[in-house]
TIVO-2410 file (N, C-alpha, C; in nm, 3 decimals):
# residues 191
REC num residu      c1      c2      c3 atome chaine
REC   1      M  -1.189   0.687   2.660     N      A
REC   1      M  -1.286   0.670   2.554    CA      A
REC   1      M  -1.217   0.640   2.421     C      A
REC   2      E  -1.105   0.709   2.392     N      A
REC   2      E  -1.038   0.686   2.265    CA      A
REC   2      E  -0.988   0.542   2.256     C      A
REC   3      R  -0.943   0.487   2.367     N      A
REC   3      R  -0.893   0.351   2.364    CA      A
REC   3      R  -1.000   0.250   2.326     C      A
REC   4      S  -1.125   0.274   2.362     N      A
REC   4      S  -1.230   0.179   2.333    CA      A
REC   4      S  -1.289   0.197   2.193     C      A
REC   5      S  -1.281   0.315   2.136     N      A
REC   5      S  -1.344   0.339   2.007    CA      A
REC   5      S  -1.244   0.352   1.892     C      A
REC   6      R  -1.117   0.357   1.921     N      A
REC   6      R  -1.013   0.372   1.819    CA      A
REC   6      R  -0.905   0.267   1.838     C      A
REC   7      F  -0.853   0.220   1.727     N      A
REC   7      F  -0.740   0.129   1.730    CA      A
REC   7      F  -0.615   0.215   1.732     C      A
REC   8      I  -0.548   0.219   1.847     N      A
REC   8      I  -0.435   0.313   1.864    CA      A
REC   8      I  -0.300   0.243   1.874     C      A
REC   9      S  -0.295   0.117   1.833     N      A
REC   9      S  -0.170   0.044   1.841    CA      A
REC   9      S  -0.092   0.044   1.710     C      A
REC  10      L  -0.140   0.117   1.610     N      A
REC  10      L  -0.063   0.126   1.486    CA      A
REC  10      L   0.069   0.197   1.513     C      A
REC  11      S   0.175   0.142   1.460     N      A
REC  11      S   0.306   0.200   1.480    CA      A
REC  11      S   0.355   0.266   1.351     C      A
REC  12      G   0.414   0.381   1.365     N      A
REC  12      G   0.471   0.450   1.250    CA      A
REC  12      G   0.583   0.370   1.184     C      A
REC  13      L   0.651   0.286   1.262     N      A
REC  13      L   0.759   0.206   1.207    CA      A
REC  13      L   0.710   0.110   1.100     C      A
REC  14      S   0.588   0.062   1.114     N      A
REC  14      S   0.535  -0.028   1.011    CA      A
REC  14      S   0.520   0.046   0.878     C      A
REC  15      G   0.484   0.173   0.882     N      A
REC  15      G   0.476   0.252   0.759    CA      A
REC  15      G   0.612   0.271   0.695     C      A
REC  16      V   0.714   0.293   0.777     N      A
REC  16      V   0.850   0.311   0.725    CA      A
REC  16      V   0.898   0.182   0.658     C      A
REC  17      V   0.878   0.069   0.725     N      A
REC  17      V   0.922  -0.058   0.668    CA      A
REC  17      V   0.845  -0.090   0.540     C      A
REC  18      A   0.714  -0.067   0.540     N      A
REC  18      A   0.634  -0.090   0.419    CA      A
REC  18      A   0.682  -0.001   0.305     C      A
REC  19      G   0.715   0.124   0.335     N      A
REC  19      G   0.765   0.215   0.234    CA      A
REC  19      G   0.899   0.171   0.177     C      A
REC  20      L   0.987   0.125   0.264     N      A
REC  20      L   1.117   0.075   0.217    CA      A
REC  20      L   1.099  -0.048   0.129     C      A
REC  21      A   1.008  -0.137   0.168     N      A
REC  21      A   0.981  -0.257   0.086    CA      A
REC  21      A   0.926  -0.217  -0.050     C      A
REC  22      A   0.838  -0.117  -0.053     N      A
REC  22      A   0.780  -0.072  -0.180    CA      A
REC  22      A   0.886  -0.009  -0.270     C      A
REC  23      L   0.976   0.068  -0.212     N      A
REC  23      L   1.084   0.127  -0.294    CA      A
REC  23      L   1.175   0.019  -0.351     C      A
REC  24      Q   1.206  -0.079  -0.270     N      A
REC  24      Q   1.289  -0.191  -0.316    CA      A
REC  24      Q   1.218  -0.265  -0.428     C      A
REC  25      T   1.088  -0.285  -0.414     N      A
REC  25      T   1.010  -0.352  -0.516    CA      A
REC  25      T   1.008  -0.272  -0.646     C      A
REC  26      S   0.992  -0.141  -0.634     N      A
REC  26      S   0.989  -0.055  -0.753    CA      A
REC  26      S   1.119  -0.066  -0.832     C      A
REC  27      V   1.230  -0.063  -0.762     N      A
REC  27      V   1.360  -0.076  -0.829    CA      A
REC  27      V   1.372  -0.215  -0.892     C      A
REC  28      G   1.334  -0.317  -0.817     N      A
REC  28      G   1.340  -0.453  -0.870    CA      A
REC  28      G   1.253  -0.472  -0.993     C      A
REC  29      V   1.133  -0.416  -0.993     N      A
REC  29      V   1.043  -0.426  -1.107    CA      A
REC  29      V   1.101  -0.353  -1.228     C      A
REC  30      Y   1.158  -0.236  -1.204     N      A
REC  30      Y   1.220  -0.163  -1.315    CA      A
REC  30      Y   1.326  -0.250  -1.383     C      A
REC  31      F   1.411  -0.314  -1.303     N      A
REC  31      F   1.517  -0.396  -1.361    CA      A
REC  31      F   1.461  -0.524  -1.425     C      A
REC  32      M   1.349  -0.573  -1.372     N      A
REC  32      M   1.284  -0.686  -1.437    CA      A
REC  32      M   1.241  -0.648  -1.578     C      A
REC  33      F   1.177  -0.531  -1.591     N      A
REC  33      F   1.138  -0.483  -1.724    CA      A
REC  33      F   1.260  -0.466  -1.813     C      A
REC  34      Y   1.365  -0.408  -1.759     N      A
REC  34      Y   1.488  -0.385  -1.834    CA      A
REC  34      Y   1.544  -0.517  -1.887     C      A
REC  35      N   1.546  -0.619  -1.801     N      A
REC  35      N   1.600  -0.750  -1.841    CA      A
REC  35      N   1.516  -0.815  -1.951     C      A
REC  36      Y   1.390  -0.778  -1.961     N      A
REC  36      Y   1.303  -0.830  -2.067    CA      A
REC  36      Y   1.303  -0.738  -2.189     C      A
REC  37      G   1.387  -0.636  -2.189     N      A
REC  37      G   1.397  -0.546  -2.302    CA      A
REC  37      G   1.279  -0.451  -2.315     C      A
REC  38      I   1.211  -0.424  -2.204     N      A
REC  38      I   1.095  -0.336  -2.205    CA      A
REC  38      I   1.133  -0.202  -2.145     C      A
REC  39      N   1.113  -0.095  -2.221     N      A
REC  39      N   1.134   0.038  -2.169    CA      A
REC  39      N   1.002   0.083  -2.106     C      A
REC  40      Y   0.991   0.066  -1.976     N      A
REC  40      Y   0.866   0.093  -1.905    CA      A
REC  40      Y   0.821   0.238  -1.924     C      A
REC  41      F   0.915   0.328  -1.938     N      A
REC  41      F   0.882   0.471  -1.941    CA      A
REC  41      F   0.864   0.527  -2.082     C      A
REC  42      D   0.842   0.441  -2.180     N      A
REC  42      D   0.824   0.490  -2.317    CA      A
REC  42      D   0.683   0.540  -2.345     C      A
REC  43      G   0.591   0.522  -2.250     N      A
REC  43      G   0.454   0.571  -2.268    CA      A
REC  43      G   0.366   0.477  -2.349     C      A
REC  44      K   0.421   0.363  -2.390     N      A
REC  44      K   0.343   0.267  -2.468    CA      A
REC  44      K   0.262   0.178  -2.373     C      A
REC  45      R   0.155   0.130  -2.426     N      A
REC  45      R   0.071   0.036  -2.351    CA      A
REC  45      R   0.121  -0.104  -2.386     C      A
REC  46      N   0.226  -0.144  -2.320     N      A
REC  46      N   0.293  -0.271  -2.351    CA      A
REC  46      N   0.208  -0.391  -2.311     C      A
REC  47      V   0.229  -0.499  -2.384     N      A
REC  47      V   0.175  -0.629  -2.347    CA      A
REC  47      V   0.295  -0.710  -2.300     C      A
REC  48      Y   0.283  -0.767  -2.183     N      A
REC  48      Y   0.397  -0.836  -2.124    CA      A
REC  48      Y   0.385  -0.986  -2.141     C      A
REC  49      P   0.499  -1.053  -2.157     N      A
REC  49      P   0.496  -1.200  -2.168    CA      A
REC  49      P   0.443  -1.262  -2.038     C      A
REC  50      A   0.383  -1.380  -2.050     N      A
REC  50      A   0.323  -1.448  -1.934    CA      A
REC  50      A   0.427  -1.473  -1.825     C      A
REC  51      E   0.549  -1.508  -1.864     N      A
REC  51      E   0.654  -1.534  -1.765    CA      A
REC  51      E   0.683  -1.409  -1.681     C      A
REC  52      L   0.691  -1.293  -1.746     N      A
REC  52      L   0.714  -1.167  -1.675    CA      A
REC  52      L   0.596  -1.134  -1.584     C      A
REC  53      T   0.477  -1.153  -1.636     N      A
REC  53      T   0.357  -1.126  -1.556    CA      A
REC  53      T   0.356  -1.212  -1.430     C      A
REC  54      N   0.389  -1.339  -1.444     N      A
REC  54      N   0.394  -1.428  -1.327    CA      A
REC  54      N   0.501  -1.384  -1.228     C      A
REC  55      R   0.616  -1.343  -1.278     N      A
REC  55      R   0.723  -1.294  -1.190    CA      A
REC  55      R   0.680  -1.168  -1.116     C      A
REC  56      L   0.611  -1.078  -1.187     N      A
REC  56      L   0.562  -0.955  -1.124    CA      A
REC  56      L   0.459  -0.986  -1.015     C      A
REC  57      L   0.371  -1.081  -1.041     N      A
REC  57      L   0.271  -1.120  -0.940    CA      A
REC  57      L   0.338  -1.179  -0.816     C      A
REC  58      I   0.439  -1.261  -0.837     N      A
REC  58      I   0.512  -1.320  -0.724    CA      A
REC  58      I   0.583  -1.210  -0.644     C      A
REC  59      Y   0.648  -1.119  -0.715     N      A
REC  59      Y   0.720  -1.008  -0.651    CA      A
REC  59      Y   0.624  -0.921  -0.571     C      A
REC  60      A   0.509  -0.890  -0.631     N      A
REC  60      A   0.408  -0.808  -0.563    CA      A
REC  60      A   0.355  -0.880  -0.439     C      A
REC  61      S   0.333  -1.010  -0.450     N      A
REC  61      S   0.283  -1.088  -0.336    CA      A
REC  61      S   0.383  -1.089  -0.221     C      A
REC  62      I   0.509  -1.106  -0.254     N      A
REC  62      I   0.613  -1.105  -0.151    CA      A
REC  62      I   0.618  -0.969  -0.082     C      A
REC  63      T   0.607  -0.862  -0.161     N      A
REC  63      T   0.609  -0.726  -0.104    CA      A
REC  63      T   0.490  -0.706  -0.011     C      A
REC  64      L   0.372  -0.750  -0.054     N      A
REC  64      L   0.253  -0.738   0.029    CA      A
REC  64      L   0.268  -0.816   0.159     C      A
REC  65      I   0.321  -0.936   0.151     N      A
REC  65      I   0.341  -1.018   0.270    CA      A
REC  65      I   0.440  -0.952   0.366     C      A
REC  66      L   0.549  -0.898   0.312     N      A
REC  66      L   0.648  -0.829   0.397    CA      A
REC  66      L   0.587  -0.706   0.465     C      A
REC  67      A   0.510  -0.628   0.390     N      A
REC  67      A   0.447  -0.508   0.447    CA      A
REC  67      A   0.347  -0.546   0.555     C      A
REC  68      L   0.267  -0.649   0.529     N      A
REC  68      L   0.169  -0.694   0.630    CA      A
REC  68      L   0.240  -0.750   0.754     C      A
REC  69      A   0.345  -0.828   0.732     N      A
REC  69      A   0.420  -0.885   0.844    CA      A
REC  69      A   0.480  -0.774   0.931     C      A
REC  70      A   0.536  -0.671   0.866     N      A
REC  70      A   0.591  -0.558   0.941    CA      A
REC  70      A   0.481  -0.488   1.018     C      A
REC  71      G   0.368  -0.467   0.953     N      A
REC  71      G   0.255  -0.402   1.020    CA      A
REC  71      G   0.210  -0.480   1.143     C      A
REC  72      I   0.198  -0.611   1.128     N      A
REC  72      I   0.156  -0.695   1.241    CA      A
REC  72      I   0.261  -0.693   1.351     C      A
REC  73      F   0.387  -0.710   1.313     N      A
REC  73      F   0.494  -0.713   1.413    CA      A
REC  73      F   0.497  -0.585   1.496     C      A
REC  74      F   0.503  -0.470   1.428     N      A
REC  74      F   0.514  -0.344   1.501    CA      A
REC  74      F   0.386  -0.308   1.578     C      A
REC  75      T   0.273  -0.350   1.527     N      A
REC  75      T   0.147  -0.324   1.597    CA      A
REC  75      T   0.137  -0.407   1.723     C      A
REC  76      V   0.171  -0.535   1.714     N      A
REC  76      V   0.170  -0.622   1.832    CA      A
REC  76      V   0.271  -0.571   1.935     C      A
REC  77      R   0.388  -0.532   1.888     N      A
REC  77      R   0.491  -0.481   1.979    CA      A
REC  77      R   0.444  -0.356   2.053     C      A
REC  78      K   0.385  -0.262   1.978     N      A
REC  78      K   0.336  -0.139   2.041    CA      A
REC  78      K   0.221  -0.168   2.137     C      A
REC  79      S   0.136  -0.260   2.098     N      A
REC  79      S   0.023  -0.297   2.183    CA      A
REC  79      S   0.072  -0.356   2.316     C      A
REC  80      K   0.173  -0.442   2.309     N      A
REC  80      K   0.230  -0.500   2.431    CA      A
REC  80      K   0.298  -0.394   2.517     C      A
REC  81      Q   0.371  -0.302   2.453     N      A
REC  81      Q   0.438  -0.196   2.526    CA      A
REC  81      Q   0.339  -0.109   2.602     C      A
REC  82      N   0.224  -0.085   2.540     N      A
REC  82      N   0.122  -0.001   2.602    CA      A
REC  82      N   0.020  -0.080   2.683     C      A
REC  83      Q   0.045  -0.210   2.694     N      A
REC  83      Q  -0.043  -0.301   2.769    CA      A
REC  83      Q  -0.189  -0.289   2.723     C      A
REC  84      L  -0.207  -0.294   2.592     N      A
REC  84      L  -0.340  -0.287   2.532    CA      A
REC  84      L  -0.370  -0.421   2.464     C      A
REC  85      P  -0.495  -0.464   2.469     N      A
REC  85      P  -0.530  -0.587   2.396    CA      A
REC  85      P  -0.520  -0.561   2.245     C      A
REC  86      I  -0.475  -0.661   2.171     N      A
REC  86      I  -0.460  -0.643   2.028    CA      A
REC  86      I  -0.589  -0.675   1.954     C      A
REC  87      W  -0.660  -0.777   1.995     N      A
REC  87      W  -0.781  -0.818   1.925    CA      A
REC  87      W  -0.904  -0.770   2.002     C      A
REC  88      T  -0.967  -0.667   1.949     N      A
REC  88      T  -1.087  -0.611   2.010    CA      A
REC  88      T  -1.194  -0.596   1.902     C      A
REC  89      R  -1.309  -0.552   1.941     N      A
REC  89      R  -1.417  -0.523   1.846    CA      A
REC  89      R  -1.370  -0.416   1.746     C      A
REC  90      T  -1.298  -0.317   1.795     N      A
REC  90      T  -1.248  -0.211   1.708    CA      A
REC  90      T  -1.148  -0.264   1.607     C      A
REC  91      T  -1.063  -0.358   1.649     N      A
REC  91      T  -0.966  -0.420   1.558    CA      A
REC  91      T  -1.041  -0.489   1.444     C      A
REC  92      K  -1.144  -0.564   1.480     N      A
REC  92      K  -1.224  -0.635   1.379    CA      A
REC  92      K  -1.288  -0.536   1.282     C      A
REC  93      Q  -1.344  -0.429   1.333     N      A
REC  93      Q  -1.408  -0.328   1.248    CA      A
REC  93      Q  -1.305  -0.262   1.156     C      A
REC  94      L  -1.189  -0.233   1.210     N      A
REC  94      L  -1.081  -0.173   1.131    CA      A
REC  94      L  -1.042  -0.264   1.016     C      A
REC  95      L  -1.022  -0.391   1.044     N      A
REC  95      L  -0.979  -0.485   0.941    CA      A
REC  95      L  -1.086  -0.504   0.833     C      A
REC  96      I  -1.211  -0.510   0.874     N      A
REC  96      I  -1.320  -0.522   0.776    CA      A
REC  96      I  -1.325  -0.398   0.688     C      A
REC  97      A  -1.317  -0.281   0.751     N      A
REC  97      A  -1.320  -0.155   0.676    CA      A
REC  97      A  -1.203  -0.144   0.580     C      A
REC  98      L  -1.088  -0.195   0.619     N      A
REC  98      L  -0.969  -0.189   0.536    CA      A
REC  98      L  -0.975  -0.290   0.421     C      A
REC  99      F  -1.014  -0.412   0.453     N      A
REC  99      F  -1.002  -0.519   0.354    CA      A
REC  99      F  -1.113  -0.524   0.251     C      A
REC 100      I  -1.229  -0.469   0.277     N      A
REC 100      I  -1.334  -0.470   0.174    CA      A
REC 100      I  -1.287  -0.394   0.049     C      A
REC 101      P  -1.242  -0.268   0.061     N      A
REC 101      P  -1.192  -0.201  -0.060    CA      A
REC 101      P  -1.064  -0.266  -0.116     C      A
REC 102      L  -0.979  -0.321  -0.030     N      A
REC 102      L  -0.856  -0.384  -0.079    CA      A
REC 102      L  -0.886  -0.509  -0.161     C      A
REC 103      V  -0.977  -0.590  -0.113     N      A
REC 103      V  -1.013  -0.712  -0.187    CA      A
REC 103      V  -1.082  -0.674  -0.319     C      A
REC 104      A  -1.175  -0.579  -0.313     N      A
REC 104      A  -1.241  -0.534  -0.436    CA      A
REC 104      A  -1.137  -0.480  -0.534     C      A
REC 105      G  -1.042  -0.402  -0.486     N      A
REC 105      G  -0.937  -0.349  -0.571    CA      A
REC 105      G  -0.848  -0.458  -0.627     C      A
REC 106      G  -0.817  -0.557  -0.546     N      A
REC 106      G  -0.736  -0.669  -0.593    CA      A
REC 106      G  -0.804  -0.745  -0.706     C      A
REC 107      I  -0.933  -0.769  -0.692     N      A
REC 107      I  -1.009  -0.837  -0.797    CA      A
REC 107      I  -1.015  -0.749  -0.922     C      A
REC 108      F  -1.036  -0.619  -0.902     N      A
REC 108      F  -1.038  -0.526  -1.015    CA      A
REC 108      F  -0.904  -0.530  -1.090     C      A
REC 109      C  -0.794  -0.531  -1.016     N      A
REC 109      C  -0.661  -0.534  -1.078    CA      A
REC 109      C  -0.637  -0.667  -1.151     C      A
REC 110      L  -0.688  -0.776  -1.096     N      A
REC 110      L  -0.677  -0.904  -1.166    CA      A
REC 110      L  -0.755  -0.901  -1.298     C      A
REC 111      A  -0.871  -0.833  -1.297     N      A
REC 111      A  -0.948  -0.817  -1.420    CA      A
REC 111      A  -0.870  -0.733  -1.521     C      A
REC 112      L  -0.805  -0.627  -1.475     N      A
REC 112      L  -0.721  -0.546  -1.564    CA      A
REC 112      L  -0.609  -0.631  -1.624     C      A
REC 113      L  -0.549  -0.713  -1.540     N      A
REC 113      L  -0.443  -0.803  -1.585    CA      A
REC 113      L  -0.497  -0.900  -1.689     C      A
REC 114      Y  -0.611  -0.958  -1.662     N      A
REC 114      Y  -0.675  -1.055  -1.751    CA      A
REC 114      Y  -0.703  -0.993  -1.888     C      A
REC 115      H  -0.743  -0.867  -1.889     N      A
REC 115      H  -0.777  -0.799  -2.014    CA      A
REC 115      H  -0.657  -0.728  -2.077     C      A
REC 116      G  -0.540  -0.742  -2.016     N      A
REC 116      G  -0.419  -0.684  -2.073    CA      A
REC 116      G  -0.404  -0.534  -2.053     C      A
REC 117      S  -0.476  -0.478  -1.960     N      A
REC 117      S  -0.466  -0.333  -1.931    CA      A
REC 117      S  -0.363  -0.309  -1.822     C      A
REC 118      F  -0.241  -0.353  -1.848     N      A
REC 118      F  -0.133  -0.346  -1.750    CA      A
REC 118      F  -0.107  -0.204  -1.701     C      A
REC 119      Y  -0.117  -0.109  -1.791     N      A
REC 119      Y  -0.083   0.030  -1.760    CA      A
REC 119      Y  -0.177   0.093  -1.657     C      A
REC 120      L  -0.291   0.031  -1.631     N      A
REC 120      L  -0.383   0.085  -1.531    CA      A
REC 120      L  -0.373   0.017  -1.395     C      A
REC 121      I  -0.291  -0.085  -1.385     N      A
REC 121      I  -0.284  -0.161  -1.260    CA      A
REC 121      I  -0.221  -0.078  -1.148     C      A
REC 122      A  -0.107  -0.015  -1.174     N      A
REC 122      A  -0.043   0.066  -1.069    CA      A
REC 122      A  -0.135   0.179  -1.022     C      A
REC 123      P  -0.198   0.256  -1.113     N      A
REC 123      P  -0.290   0.359  -1.066    CA      A
REC 123      P  -0.408   0.302  -0.986     C      A
REC 124      A  -0.461   0.189  -1.031     N      A
REC 124      A  -0.575   0.129  -0.961    CA      A
REC 124      A  -0.538   0.085  -0.820     C      A
REC 125      T  -0.417   0.031  -0.803     N      A
REC 125      T  -0.377  -0.010  -0.668    CA      A
REC 125      T  -0.369   0.110  -0.575     C      A
REC 126      L  -0.321   0.221  -0.626     N      A
REC 126      L  -0.314   0.343  -0.544    CA      A
REC 126      L  -0.453   0.393  -0.506     C      A
REC 127      V  -0.545   0.395  -0.602     N      A
REC 127      V  -0.680   0.446  -0.576    CA      A
REC 127      V  -0.752   0.357  -0.475     C      A
REC 128      F  -0.751   0.226  -0.497     N      A
REC 128      F  -0.822   0.137  -0.405    CA      A
REC 128      F  -0.757   0.135  -0.267     C      A
REC 129      Y  -0.626   0.143  -0.262     N      A
REC 129      Y  -0.558   0.149  -0.132    CA      A
REC 129      Y  -0.597   0.277  -0.058     C      A
REC 130      G  -0.600   0.387  -0.130     N      A
REC 130      G  -0.643   0.513  -0.069    CA      A
REC 130      G  -0.784   0.504  -0.015     C      A
REC 131      L  -0.874   0.445  -0.092     N      A
REC 131      L  -1.013   0.427  -0.045    CA      A
REC 131      L  -1.017   0.340   0.081     C      A
REC 132      A  -0.934   0.236   0.083     N      A
REC 132      A  -0.928   0.148   0.200    CA      A
REC 132      A  -0.880   0.224   0.324     C      A
REC 133      L  -0.779   0.308   0.306     N      A
REC 133      L  -0.727   0.385   0.420    CA      A
REC 133      L  -0.831   0.483   0.472     C      A
REC 134      I  -0.899   0.550   0.382     N      A
REC 134      I  -1.003   0.645   0.425    CA      A
REC 134      I  -1.113   0.571   0.500     C      A
REC 135      N  -1.151   0.455   0.448     N      A
REC 135      N  -1.256   0.375   0.511    CA      A
REC 135      N  -1.212   0.327   0.649     C      A
REC 136      A  -1.086   0.284   0.662     N      A
REC 136      A  -1.034   0.235   0.790    CA      A
REC 136      A  -1.008   0.348   0.888     C      A
REC 137      G  -0.994   0.470   0.838     N      A
REC 137      G  -0.964   0.585   0.923    CA      A
REC 137      G  -1.069   0.612   1.029     C      A
REC 138      K  -1.188   0.557   1.013     N      A
REC 138      K  -1.294   0.573   1.113    CA      A
REC 138      K  -1.259   0.501   1.243     C      A
REC 139      Y  -1.168   0.405   1.235     N      A
REC 139      Y  -1.139   0.320   1.350    CA      A
REC 139      Y  -0.998   0.335   1.405     C      A
REC 140      T  -0.922   0.429   1.353     N      A
REC 140      T  -0.787   0.451   1.403    CA      A
REC 140      T  -0.754   0.599   1.395     C      A
REC 141      Y  -0.628   0.632   1.398     N      A
REC 141      Y  -0.587   0.772   1.392    CA      A
REC 141      Y  -0.643   0.839   1.266     C      A
REC 142      G  -0.694   0.960   1.281     N      A
REC 142      G  -0.748   1.033   1.168    CA      A
REC 142      G  -0.645   1.066   1.062     C      A
REC 143      D  -0.518   1.066   1.100     N      A
REC 143      D  -0.409   1.098   1.007    CA      A
REC 143      D  -0.406   1.002   0.888     C      A
REC 144      I  -0.456   0.882   0.909     N      A
REC 144      I  -0.451   0.783   0.802    CA      A
REC 144      I  -0.537   0.825   0.683     C      A
REC 145      K  -0.639   0.907   0.709     N      A
REC 145      K  -0.724   0.956   0.600    CA      A
REC 145      K  -0.644   1.047   0.506     C      A
REC 146      N  -0.555   1.126   0.561     N      A
REC 146      N  -0.471   1.213   0.477    CA      A
REC 146      N  -0.383   1.132   0.384     C      A
REC 147      L  -0.327   1.023   0.436     N      A
REC 147      L  -0.248   0.934   0.352    CA      A
REC 147      L  -0.336   0.876   0.242     C      A
REC 148      G  -0.457   0.835   0.278     N      A
REC 148      G  -0.550   0.780   0.180    CA      A
REC 148      G  -0.584   0.879   0.070     C      A
REC 149      I  -0.606   1.003   0.107     N      A
REC 149      I  -0.637   1.107   0.007    CA      A
REC 149      I  -0.519   1.127  -0.088     C      A
REC 150      C  -0.399   1.130  -0.033     N      A
REC 150      C  -0.279   1.145  -0.117    CA      A
REC 150      C  -0.263   1.026  -0.212     C      A
REC 151      E  -0.291   0.905  -0.165     N      A
REC 151      E  -0.281   0.786  -0.250    CA      A
REC 151      E  -0.381   0.795  -0.365     C      A
REC 152      I  -0.504   0.836  -0.336     N      A
REC 152      I  -0.606   0.849  -0.440    CA      A
REC 152      I  -0.565   0.953  -0.544     C      A
REC 153      I  -0.519   1.067  -0.497     N      A
REC 153      I  -0.478   1.173  -0.590    CA      A
REC 153      I  -0.365   1.124  -0.681     C      A
REC 154      L  -0.266   1.058  -0.623     N      A
REC 154      L  -0.155   1.005  -0.705    CA      A
REC 154      L  -0.207   0.904  -0.807     C      A
REC 155      G  -0.297   0.815  -0.763     N      A
REC 155      G  -0.352   0.715  -0.853    CA      A
REC 155      G  -0.430   0.776  -0.968     C      A
REC 156      L  -0.509   0.877  -0.938     N      A
REC 156      L  -0.588   0.942  -1.043    CA      A
REC 156      L  -0.499   1.016  -1.143     C      A
REC 157      I  -0.399   1.085  -1.092     N      A
REC 157      I  -0.305   1.153  -1.183    CA      A
REC 157      I  -0.233   1.050  -1.270     C      A
REC 158      S  -0.193   0.940  -1.208     N      A
REC 158      S  -0.119   0.836  -1.279    CA      A
REC 158      S  -0.200   0.775  -1.393     C      A
REC 159      M  -0.331   0.774  -1.380     N      A
REC 159      M  -0.415   0.718  -1.487    CA      A
REC 159      M  -0.405   0.799  -1.616     C      A
REC 160      F  -0.364   0.923  -1.605     N      A
REC 160      F  -0.353   1.009  -1.722    CA      A
REC 160      F  -0.210   1.025  -1.771     C      A
REC 161      V  -0.115   0.967  -1.699     N      A
REC 161      V   0.026   0.977  -1.736    CA      A
REC 161      V   0.075   0.834  -1.763     C      A
REC 162      V   0.032   0.781  -1.876     N      A
REC 162      V   0.061   0.643  -1.911    CA      A
REC 162      V   0.212   0.624  -1.924     C      A
REC 163      G   0.259   0.515  -1.867     N      A
REC 163      G   0.401   0.482  -1.876    CA      A
REC 163      G   0.480   0.522  -1.753     C      A
REC 164      Y   0.416   0.590  -1.661     N      A
REC 164      Y   0.487   0.633  -1.540    CA      A
REC 164      Y   0.421   0.580  -1.412     C      A
REC 165      G   0.337   0.479  -1.427     N      A
REC 165      G   0.268   0.420  -1.312    CA      A
REC 165      G   0.365   0.370  -1.206     C      A
REC 166      L   0.477   0.314  -1.248     N      A
REC 166      L   0.575   0.263  -1.153    CA      A
REC 166      L   0.632   0.375  -1.067     C      A
REC 167      I   0.655   0.490  -1.126     N      A
REC 167      I   0.706   0.606  -1.050    CA      A
REC 167      I   0.601   0.651  -0.947     C      A
REC 168      F   0.476   0.663  -0.993     N      A
REC 168      F   0.370   0.704  -0.901    CA      A
REC 168      F   0.351   0.600  -0.791     C      A
REC 169      W   0.361   0.473  -0.828     N      A
REC 169      W   0.348   0.364  -0.731    CA      A
REC 169      W   0.459   0.374  -0.627     C      A
REC 170      A   0.582   0.401  -0.672     N      A
REC 170      A   0.695   0.415  -0.579    CA      A
REC 170      A   0.676   0.534  -0.486     C      A
REC 171      I   0.623   0.642  -0.541     N      A
REC 171      I   0.597   0.760  -0.456    CA      A
REC 171      I   0.488   0.729  -0.355     C      A
REC 172      G   0.377   0.670  -0.402     N      A
REC 172      G   0.263   0.643  -0.314    CA      A
REC 172      G   0.290   0.539  -0.208     C      A
REC 173      F   0.337   0.423  -0.251     N      A
REC 173      F   0.359   0.315  -0.155    CA      A
REC 173      F   0.494   0.324  -0.086     C      A
REC 174      G   0.590   0.390  -0.149     N      A
REC 174      G   0.723   0.402  -0.091    CA      A
REC 174      G   0.741   0.530  -0.012     C      A
REC 175      I   0.757   0.639  -0.082     N      A
REC 175      I   0.791   0.766  -0.018    CA      A
REC 175      I   0.681   0.814   0.078     C      A
REC 176      L   0.556   0.810   0.032     N      A
REC 176      L   0.448   0.856   0.122    CA      A
REC 176      L   0.440   0.772   0.249     C      A
REC 177      H   0.462   0.641   0.236     N      A
REC 177      H   0.458   0.557   0.356    CA      A
REC 177      H   0.573   0.590   0.451     C      A
REC 178      I   0.689   0.615   0.395     N      A
REC 178      I   0.803   0.649   0.481    CA      A
REC 178      I   0.777   0.780   0.553     C      A
REC 179      V   0.732   0.882   0.479     N      A
REC 179      V   0.703   1.012   0.541    CA      A
REC 179      V   0.591   0.997   0.645     C      A
REC 180      Y   0.483   0.930   0.606     N      A
REC 180      Y   0.371   0.907   0.698    CA      A
REC 180      Y   0.418   0.832   0.823     C      A
REC 181      G   0.499   0.727   0.802     N      A
REC 181      G   0.548   0.648   0.915    CA      A
REC 181      G   0.632   0.730   1.011     C      A
REC 182      I   0.718   0.814   0.958     N      A
REC 182      I   0.802   0.900   1.044    CA      A
REC 182      I   0.715   0.998   1.123     C      A
REC 183      V   0.620   1.060   1.053     N      A
REC 183      V   0.529   1.154   1.121    CA      A
REC 183      V   0.451   1.083   1.231     C      A
REC 184      M   0.396   0.967   1.199     N      A
REC 184      M   0.317   0.891   1.298    CA      A
REC 184      M   0.405   0.846   1.415     C      A
REC 185      Y   0.526   0.804   1.385     N      A
REC 185      Y   0.616   0.760   1.489    CA      A
REC 185      Y   0.645   0.875   1.585     C      A
REC 186      K   0.678   0.992   1.531     N      A
REC 186      K   0.708   1.107   1.615    CA      A
REC 186      K   0.585   1.155   1.692     C      A
REC 187      K   0.471   1.144   1.631     N      A
REC 187      K   0.348   1.194   1.690    CA      A
REC 187      K   0.290   1.101   1.798     C      A
REC 188      Y   0.296   0.969   1.772     N      A
REC 188      Y   0.226   0.875   1.861    CA      A
REC 188      Y   0.315   0.771   1.928     C      A
REC 189      D   0.432   0.741   1.871     N      A
REC 189      D   0.514   0.634   1.927    CA      A
REC 189      D   0.618   0.683   2.026     C      A
REC 190      V   0.678   0.798   2.000     N      A
REC 190      V   0.782   0.851   2.086    CA      A
REC 190      V   0.715   0.912   2.210     C      A
REC 191      V   0.760   0.865   2.324     N      A
REC 191      V   0.697   0.911   2.449    CA      A
REC 191      V   0.766   1.034   2.502     C      A
***
């Protein structure tokens, strides 16, 4: 019954790889700010030059693509190992549940960018991602809801600690993903 109503091909390794990519991105973004003479941690609501903003968008897009590619790779691999079909009705429901809040959050973050509210973008990505995970948790392992709750909490705290969004982002997308991925790997991947 669980196989038909839950998507059980998620691999913990995809969480680890996504977390490592996020940590690498966090370090890269910090040095990008440094190279532009911006002290990200000064607590100021900085306005960034268009060139930096474009570079940050490209960097974020590459990170998202790498995380998605890792997720697809490890999920397909686990699905083949367990001789399970990858594309099912449950897969479709999972993706819809995941991407509706993610797309809404992405548009919201673009609006923040458009209005120059850069300091709220990192917290907003955490909150919307957390909402997406909780929403998708109906169709996969229940553990994903716990990760979603942690992401939301980090995002909400980060909204009140201006100037440290990058740290919270690194914790949420980096460290939490690595920890979650290891736990999931040990719990569901190791036979």
